[in-house]
BAMI-883980 format. One record per residue: x, y, z of N, C-alpha, C in turn. Coordinates in nm, 4 decimals. Layout:
BEGIN
((X; Y; Z); (X; Y; Z); (X; Y; Z));
...
This chain:
BEGIN
((0.0827; -0.1194; 0.0000); (0.0000; 0.0000; 0.0000); (0.0866; 0.1250; 0.0000));
((0.1976; 0.1194; 0.0706); (0.2851; 0.2364; 0.0772); (0.3419; 0.2692; -0.0611));
((0.3818; 0.1679; -0.1352); (0.4377; 0.1891; -0.2690); (0.3314; 0.2494; -0.3609));
((0.2089; 0.2006; -0.3486); (0.0988; 0.2528; -0.4300); (0.0840; 0.4029; -0.4062));
((0.0863; 0.4422; -0.2807); (0.0719; 0.5841; -0.2468); (0.1931; 0.6654; -0.2910));
((0.3128; 0.6100; -0.2705); (0.4344; 0.6823; -0.3077); (0.4446; 0.7062; -0.4577));
((0.3868; 0.6155; -0.5365); (0.3940; 0.6299; -0.6822); (0.2836; 0.7189; -0.7377));
((0.2010; 0.7756; -0.6516); (0.0965; 0.8663; -0.6965); (-0.0255; 0.7973; -0.7547));
((-0.0444; 0.6711; -0.7198); (-0.1551; 0.5960; -0.7771); (-0.2913; 0.6441; -0.7274));
((-0.2973; 0.7015; -0.6089); (-0.4264; 0.7441; -0.5548); (-0.4878; 0.8527; -0.6436));
((-0.4079; 0.9486; -0.6837); (-0.4569; 1.0528; -0.7746); (-0.5042; 0.9944; -0.9063));
((-0.4325; 0.8948; -0.9546); (-0.4739; 0.8278; -1.0793); (-0.6052; 0.7512; -1.0602));
((-0.6214; 0.6903; -0.9429); (-0.7469; 0.6203; -0.9143); (-0.8648; 0.7172; -0.9154));
((-0.8451; 0.8357; -0.8583); (-0.9521; 0.9359; -0.8613); (-0.9785; 0.9832; -1.0043));
((-0.8761; 0.9938; -1.0847); (-0.8969; 1.0330; -1.2254); (-0.9725; 0.9238; -1.3011));
((-0.9458; 0.7974; -1.2684); (-1.0215; 0.6876; -1.3300); (-1.1695; 0.7009; -1.2920));
((-1.1966; 0.7246; -1.1632); (-1.3352; 0.7416; -1.1196); (-1.4015; 0.8593; -1.1910));
((-1.3245; 0.9653; -1.2085); (-1.3756; 1.0851; -1.2736); (-1.4161; 1.0574; -1.4180));
((-1.3494; 0.9627; -1.4807); (-1.3767; 0.9338; -1.6215); (-1.4893; 0.8328; -1.6412));
((-1.5389; 0.7739; -1.5329); (-1.6417; 0.6705; -1.5449); (-1.7783; 0.7294; -1.5770));
((-1.8515; 0.6578; -1.6623); (-1.9896; 0.6945; -1.6913); (-2.0811; 0.5822; -1.6441));
((-2.2040; 0.5786; -1.6907); (-2.3015; 0.4813; -1.6405); (-2.3010; 0.3484; -1.7129));
((-2.2117; 0.3287; -1.8080); (-2.2088; 0.2025; -1.8814); (-2.1637; 0.0888; -1.7883));
((-2.2037; -0.0335; -1.8211); (-2.1708; -0.1481; -1.7358); (-2.0210; -0.1649; -1.7140));
((-1.9377; -0.1553; -1.8196); (-1.7935; -0.1695; -1.7945); (-1.7391; -0.0596; -1.7030));
((-1.7902; 0.0609; -1.7166); (-1.7434; 0.1711; -1.6319); (-1.7913; 0.1538; -1.4884));
((-1.9132; 0.1039; -1.4707); (-1.9639; 0.0789; -1.3360); (-1.8761; -0.0251; -1.2672));
((-1.8414; -0.1287; -1.3392); (-1.7539; -0.2330; -1.2846); (-1.6172; -0.1750; -1.2486));
((-1.5623; -0.0948; -1.3377); (-1.4331; -0.0301; -1.3118); (-1.4420; 0.0611; -1.1896));
((-1.5498; 0.1364; -1.1786); (-1.5682; 0.2261; -1.0644); (-1.5742; 0.1470; -0.9339));
((-1.6456; 0.0349; -0.9350); (-1.6547; -0.0472; -0.8131); (-1.5182; -0.0995; -0.7708));
((-1.4396; -0.1485; -0.8663); (-1.3057; -0.1990; -0.8329); (-1.2159; -0.0867; -0.7828));
((-1.2270; 0.0281; -0.8438); (-1.1458; 0.1429; -0.8017); (-1.1849; 0.1865; -0.6610));
((-1.3141; 0.1914; -0.6339); (-1.3597; 0.2274; -0.4987); (-1.3131; 0.1260; -0.3953));
((-1.3145; -0.0018; -0.4304); (-1.2647; -0.1048; -0.3374); (-1.1162; -0.0856; -0.3077));
((-1.0406; -0.0500; -0.4106); (-0.8975; -0.0244; -0.3911); (-0.8778; 0.0922; -0.2948));
((-0.9539; 0.1994; -0.3136); (-0.9434; 0.3143; -0.2232); (-0.9876; 0.2765; -0.0820));
((-1.0917; 0.1945; -0.0704); (-1.1352; 0.1475; 0.0614); (-1.0265; 0.0638; 0.1288));
((-0.9581; -0.0190; 0.0515); (-0.8491; -0.0997; 0.1082); (-0.7370; -0.0115; 0.1601));
((-0.7060; 0.0945; 0.0875); (-0.6040; 0.1886; 0.1359); (-0.6538; 0.2600; 0.2619));
((-0.7815; 0.2956; 0.2626); (-0.8386; 0.3632; 0.3791); (-0.8393; 0.2714; 0.5016));
((-0.8441; 0.1410; 0.4789); (-0.8457; 0.0456; 0.5900); (-0.7166; 0.0512; 0.6712));
((-0.6125; 0.1078; 0.6127); (-0.4855; 0.1216; 0.6850); (-0.4871; 0.2418; 0.7785));
((-0.6028; 0.3081; 0.7862); (-0.6212; 0.4172; 0.8815); (-0.5384; 0.5397; 0.8509));
((-0.4768; 0.5908; 0.9543); (-0.4069; 0.7180; 0.9453); (-0.2846; 0.7133; 0.8546));
((-0.2311; 0.5948; 0.8315); (-0.1082; 0.5848; 0.7519); (-0.1243; 0.6436; 0.6128));
((-0.2422; 0.6276; 0.5527); (-0.2626; 0.6753; 0.4161); (-0.3766; 0.7751; 0.4047));
((-0.4209; 0.8296; 0.5176); (-0.5330; 0.9241; 0.5157); (-0.5039; 1.0430; 0.4241));
((-0.3853; 1.0968; 0.4321); (-0.3517; 1.2136; 0.3504); (-0.3643; 1.1872; 0.2018));
((-0.3220; 1.0682; 0.1588); (-0.3293; 1.0354; 0.0165); (-0.4723; 1.0066; -0.0274));
((-0.5435; 0.9254; 0.0486); (-0.6804; 0.8885; 0.0114); (-0.7728; 1.0095; 0.0226));
((-0.7458; 1.0955; 0.1172); (-0.8297; 1.2130; 0.1400); (-0.7748; 1.3365; 0.0700));
((-0.7146; 1.3189; -0.0457); (-0.6576; 1.4342; -0.1162); (-0.7695; 1.5274; -0.1613));
((-0.7862; 1.6327; -0.0820); (-0.8933; 1.7287; -0.1056); (-0.8427; 1.8454; -0.1886));
((-0.9230; 1.9060; -0.2674); (-1.0667; 1.8844; -0.2861); (-1.0999; 1.7764; -0.3889));
((-0.9978; 1.7202; -0.4532); (-1.0205; 1.6210; -0.5587); (-1.1086; 1.5052; -0.5113));
((-1.0775; 1.4471; -0.3967); (-1.1516; 1.3302; -0.3478); (-1.2992; 1.3632; -0.3279));
((-1.3282; 1.4733; -0.2630); (-1.4679; 1.5101; -0.2361); (-1.5430; 1.5361; -0.3658));
((-1.4810; 1.6066; -0.4579); (-1.5472; 1.6365; -0.5849); (-1.5751; 1.5095; -0.6645));
((-1.4748; 1.4232; -0.6747); (-1.4896; 1.3012; -0.7545); (-1.5906; 1.2064; -0.6914));
((-1.5820; 1.1859; -0.5605); (-1.6724; 1.0920; -0.4937); (-1.8168; 1.1411; -0.4966));
((-1.8386; 1.2701; -0.4756); (-1.9758; 1.3216; -0.4794); (-2.0299; 1.3204; -0.6221));
((-1.9458; 1.3492; -0.7196); (-1.9894; 1.3427; -0.8591); (-2.0229; 1.1988; -0.8988));
((-1.9416; 1.1047; -0.8543); (-1.9680; 0.9635; -0.8829); (-2.1003; 0.9196; -0.8199));
((-2.1242; 0.9604; -0.6954); (-2.2508; 0.9259; -0.6289); (-2.3687; 0.9818; -0.7076));
((-2.3540; 1.1028; -0.7578); (-2.4615; 1.1630; -0.8351); (-2.4800; 1.0919; -0.9688));
((-2.3720; 1.0592; -1.0356); (-2.3779; 0.9943; -1.1665); (-2.4365; 0.8541; -1.1564));
((-2.3990; 0.7796; -1.0544); (-2.4380; 0.6392; -1.0422); (-2.5674; 0.6176; -0.9633));
((-2.6319; 0.7239; -0.9184); (-2.7466; 0.7080; -0.8275); (-2.8584; 0.6226; -0.8853));
((-2.8763; 0.6235; -1.0171); (-2.9806; 0.5425; -1.0790); (-2.9273; 0.4123; -1.1373));
((-2.7963; 0.3997; -1.1460); (-2.7342; 0.2859; -1.2125); (-2.6884; 0.1783; -1.1150));
((-2.6166; 0.2192; -1.0108); (-2.5556; 0.1215; -0.9205); (-2.5524; 0.1767; -0.7784));
((-2.6473; 0.1344; -0.6984); (-2.6569; 0.1847; -0.5621); (-2.5365; 0.1455; -0.4774));
((-2.4775; 0.0296; -0.5034); (-2.3599; -0.0123; -0.4261); (-2.2430; 0.0830; -0.4502));
((-2.2243; 0.1254; -0.5723); (-2.1173; 0.2217; -0.6016); (-2.1446; 0.3533; -0.5300));
((-2.2705; 0.3941; -0.5261); (-2.3084; 0.5173; -0.4552); (-2.2743; 0.5036; -0.3076));
((-2.3146; 0.3916; -0.2482); (-2.2872; 0.3706; -0.1059); (-2.1377; 0.3638; -0.0777));
((-2.0621; 0.2976; -0.1650); (-1.9162; 0.2911; -0.1467); (-1.8543; 0.4302; -0.1532));
((-1.8985; 0.5112; -0.2486); (-1.8456; 0.6469; -0.2619); (-1.8806; 0.7304; -0.1391));
((-2.0037; 0.7178; -0.0919); (-2.0473; 0.7948; 0.0244); (-1.9741; 0.7485; 0.1501));
((-1.9556; 0.6172; 0.1651); (-1.8815; 0.5670; 0.2825); (-1.7378; 0.6185; 0.2838));
((-1.6755; 0.6203; 0.1680); (-1.5385; 0.6704; 0.1607); (-1.5345; 0.8196; 0.1923));
((-1.6299; 0.8929; 0.1400); (-1.6363; 1.0361; 0.1702); (-1.6631; 1.0596; 0.3183));
((-1.7476; 0.9762; 0.3771); (-1.7751; 0.9876; 0.5209); (-1.6487; 0.9584; 0.6015));
((-1.5691; 0.8591; 0.5577); (-1.4426; 0.8281; 0.6254); (-1.3478; 0.9475; 0.6167));
((-1.3420; 1.0089; 0.4992); (-1.2560; 1.1263; 0.4812); (-1.3003; 1.2376; 0.5756));
((-1.4314; 1.2589; 0.5848); (-1.4843; 1.3685; 0.6657); (-1.4872; 1.3379; 0.8151));
((-1.4424; 1.2192; 0.8550); (-1.4305; 1.1893; 0.9983); (-1.3227; 1.2768; 1.0612));
((-1.2312; 1.3248; 0.9793); (-1.1302; 1.4197; 1.0241); (-1.1950; 1.5584; 1.0219));
((-1.2043; 1.6260; 1.1357); (-1.2736; 1.7550; 1.1408); (-1.2173; 1.8595; 1.0431));
((-1.0875; 1.8600; 1.0229); (-1.0288; 1.9566; 0.9297); (-1.0725; 1.9269; 0.7864));
((-1.0752; 1.7992; 0.7501); (-1.1191; 1.7613; 0.6163); (-1.2670; 1.7934; 0.5976));
((-1.3477; 1.7664; 0.6999); (-1.4911; 1.7956; 0.6923); (-1.5145; 1.9446; 0.6729));
((-1.4384; 2.0265; 0.7441); (-1.4522; 2.1719; 0.7299); (-1.4114; 2.2163; 0.5892));
((-1.3065; 2.1555; 0.5351); (-1.2622; 2.1909; 0.4004); (-1.3658; 2.1519; 0.2960));
((-1.4251; 2.0342; 0.3110); (-1.5293; 1.9898; 0.2178); (-1.6502; 2.0826; 0.2274));
((-1.6904; 2.1166; 0.3487); (-1.8076; 2.2020; 0.3686); (-1.7855; 2.3425; 0.3130));
((-1.6623; 2.3916; 0.3201); (-1.6329; 2.5280; 0.2759); (-1.6057; 2.5376; 0.1265));
((-1.5838; 2.4249; 0.0612); (-1.5460; 2.4272; -0.0807); (-1.6633; 2.4694; -0.1682));
((-1.6304; 2.5416; -0.2725); (-1.7290; 2.5827; -0.3722); (-1.7081; 2.5000; -0.4967));
((-1.8127; 2.4810; -0.5728); (-1.8003; 2.4090; -0.6995); (-1.7173; 2.4894; -0.7976));
((-1.6394; 2.4188; -0.8778); (-1.5542; 2.4855; -0.9767); (-1.6305; 2.5047; -1.1074));
((-1.6031; 2.6122; -1.1744); (-1.6600; 2.6396; -1.3074); (-1.8122; 2.6286; -1.3108));
((-1.8770; 2.6756; -1.2076); (-2.0224; 2.6741; -1.2050); (-2.0849; 2.5401; -1.1696));
((-2.0030; 2.4390; -1.1411); (-2.0559; 2.3080; -1.1021); (-2.0898; 2.3097; -0.9534));
((-2.1815; 2.2242; -0.9110); (-2.2168; 2.2195; -0.7684); (-2.0996; 2.1700; -0.6833));
((-2.0964; 2.2134; -0.5593); (-1.9931; 2.1661; -0.4667); (-2.0260; 2.0226; -0.4255));
((-1.9321; 1.9594; -0.3557); (-1.9521; 1.8216; -0.3089); (-2.0743; 1.8126; -0.2177));
((-2.0898; 1.9090; -0.1296); (-2.2034; 1.9075; -0.0367); (-2.3342; 1.9254; -0.1139));
((-2.3347; 2.0148; -0.2118); (-2.4558; 2.0349; -0.2924); (-2.4900; 1.9080; -0.3705));
((-2.3884; 1.8426; -0.4265); (-2.4126; 1.7183; -0.5003); (-2.4732; 1.6109; -0.4105));
((-2.4165; 1.5957; -0.2900); (-2.4696; 1.4965; -0.1971); (-2.6133; 1.5296; -0.1575));
((-2.6422; 1.6582; -0.1439); (-2.7793; 1.6993; -0.1155); (-2.8743; 1.6598; -0.2278));
((-2.8286; 1.6743; -0.3522); (-2.9110; 1.6351; -0.4673); (-2.9330; 1.4833; -0.4695));
((-2.8271; 1.4083; -0.4395); (-2.8396; 1.2616; -0.4347); (-2.9381; 1.2221; -0.3259));
((-2.9274; 1.2861; -0.2102); (-3.0174; 1.2563; -0.0992); (-3.1627; 1.2831; -0.1383));
((-3.1889; 1.3971; -0.1999); (-3.3262; 1.4295; -0.2417); (-3.3782; 1.3265; -0.3409));
((-3.2945; 1.2854; -0.4339); (-3.3345; 1.1859; -0.5324); (-3.3668; 1.0532; -0.4641));
((-3.2813; 1.0113; -0.3714); (-3.3044; 0.8851; -0.3013); (-3.4269; 0.8924; -0.2110));
((-3.4513; 1.0097; -0.1515); (-3.5718; 1.0257; -0.0698); (-3.6967; 1.0096; -0.1560));
((-3.6956; 1.0709; -0.2746); (-3.8101; 1.0575; -0.3653); (-3.8289; 0.9121; -0.4074));
((-3.7179; 0.8458; -0.4407); (-3.7255; 0.7046; -0.4795); (-3.7782; 0.6200; -0.3650));
((-3.7286; 0.6459; -0.2446); (-3.7696; 0.5686; -0.1278); (-3.9164; 0.5861; -0.0976));
((-3.9666; 0.7076; -0.1092); (-4.1081; 0.7333; -0.0819); (-4.1968; 0.6695; -0.1876));
((-4.1499; 0.6694; -0.3110); (-4.2326; 0.6117; -0.4168); (-4.2368; 0.4599; -0.4077));
((-4.1317; 0.3992; -0.3532); (-4.1293; 0.2536; -0.3397); (-4.2049; 0.2124; -0.2135));
((-4.1557; 0.2533; -0.0976); (-4.2219; 0.2273; 0.0310); (-4.1330; 0.2751; 0.1443));
((-4.1581; 0.3903; 0.1904); (-4.0845; 0.4435; 0.3038); (-3.9376; 0.4683; 0.2720));
((-3.8631; 0.5279; 0.3660); (-3.7226; 0.5581; 0.3432); (-3.6382; 0.4312; 0.3283));
((-3.5467; 0.4354; 0.2353); (-3.4600; 0.3210; 0.2087); (-3.3338; 0.3303; 0.2936));
((-3.2662; 0.2172; 0.3227); (-3.1436; 0.2191; 0.4026); (-3.0335; 0.3023; 0.3382));
((-3.0264; 0.3025; 0.2049); (-2.9217; 0.3787; 0.1363); (-2.9374; 0.5270; 0.1627));
((-3.0621; 0.5700; 0.1808); (-3.0905; 0.7095; 0.2082); (-3.0265; 0.7513; 0.3411));
((-3.0319; 0.6644; 0.4397); (-2.9743; 0.6947; 0.5711); (-2.8245; 0.7140; 0.5611));
((-2.7579; 0.6345; 0.4788); (-2.6133; 0.6457; 0.4616); (-2.5774; 0.7796; 0.3982));
((-2.6512; 0.8199; 0.2955); (-2.6235; 0.9484; 0.2304); (-2.6573; 1.0621; 0.3261));
((-2.7677; 1.0484; 0.4012); (-2.8047; 1.1526; 0.4960); (-2.6941; 1.1745; 0.5987));
((-2.6343; 1.0658; 0.6493); (-2.5235; 1.0775; 0.7453); (-2.4056; 1.1508; 0.6851));
((-2.3767; 1.1246; 0.5597); (-2.2630; 1.1909; 0.4948); (-2.2880; 1.3392; 0.4781));
((-2.4145; 1.3786; 0.4633); (-2.4477; 1.5199; 0.4437); (-2.4417; 1.6003; 0.5729));
((-2.4470; 1.5329; 0.6862); (-2.4513; 1.6040; 0.8149); (-2.3141; 1.6492; 0.8552));
């Protein structure tokens, strides 16, 4: 894991996520990439700085959650869990909350709010709030 971080692979992993669309091969690639980032995050503080490279991580993960919200709920939950892990650090959470969207795009917090609203609507139309909604709601707080 240390070699992966030293070689700058984390930034490349986020760029891979950034390039993913809703097609099946891209969804599969996004899931594997998110698992790799989760595995690095499992090492705790040792790689927090690399995995939590802000603002890139927050922007990419929130954009991925928004893009995949109708395609792959597991990818959405993985992205939100990783973002929640990043924001467990109060300084990182403050940076994410204070960030503005670039070039007129929504910020990470605004994107997560949009995902939450979409999931709330989906949950109500199906039958009551869904468990995935609770995970996104926690990330927004």
